[in-house]
N, C-alpha and C positions, 0 to 999 in steps of 0.2 A: 818560709815555712821548713825548715829539717825536722823532721817526722824519724826515732829510731826507734828500737824497741831491741830486746832482748830473746831468745824460747829456746828452750833448757827442757830435751828428752829425757824422759830417764825411763833403762829397760832394765829388765831377772836380768844378763848376762851380759858380755862383752860383746857374744861373738852375732847374738842378734840385734847392739849395739851396733858394728864395725859394720855389718850387709845395710842392713838402713843406708847408715849415713853413705855412702860408697853409690847407693841406691840412690842417693840427694843431690851427691858431690855433682854429676855432669848435668843434672836440670840446673843445676842453683850460681854454676858459675856467670861473674858477671854481676848476681844477682844480689845472693847472698852467699855470708861467710861462713863457713860454718869451722869450728874442733870438738874433736872428738878423742872424750878427757877418758876411761876408767868403764863407767857402761849409763855415758849418760855422750847425748851431742850438744854444742849449746852452739846456735843461731844470733846474727846482729842483722839485722834489715835494718837499710837508706833509704831514706829518698825521701828529694825536697819535694815530692808533688802527693795527694794525700790518696787518690788510686790507685795509684803505681800501687801506693806502699799497702793499698787492702788489697788490691789482689795479689802480687807477692808474698804476703802470711792466708793466702787464703789459696794459694796454687802451692805450696808450705805442705804446709796440714793435709792439704788435700792431698799431696804427692806420700809421704811418710803411713796414712788411715792404709793407704796403697796396700804400702811397705809392708806395711807390722801387717796383712791383711795376709798376703803373698803367704810371710815368713809363718804362721797360726796353721793353712792349710795348707805347706810341704811338710811340718810338723804328723800334723794328724794321720796327712794321709804314708808318714817313714815307721805311722807306731805301728 
């Protein structure tokens, strides 16, 4: 079985988008293909096993939530 998914994340500005993309890029190598365009990141996940697919998707989403939280908290402190 081959499981495929595309996940698109959109941001308010290209700076935040690029920060998240670069933050996640290291962890994704070999597991998730990502591309950056304007204010959005497109991720492609592909796996032959459902368990691996779900673990990869879960890790990607959890890491994105953390990166976004760090950006929000950093902006609040700068104001």
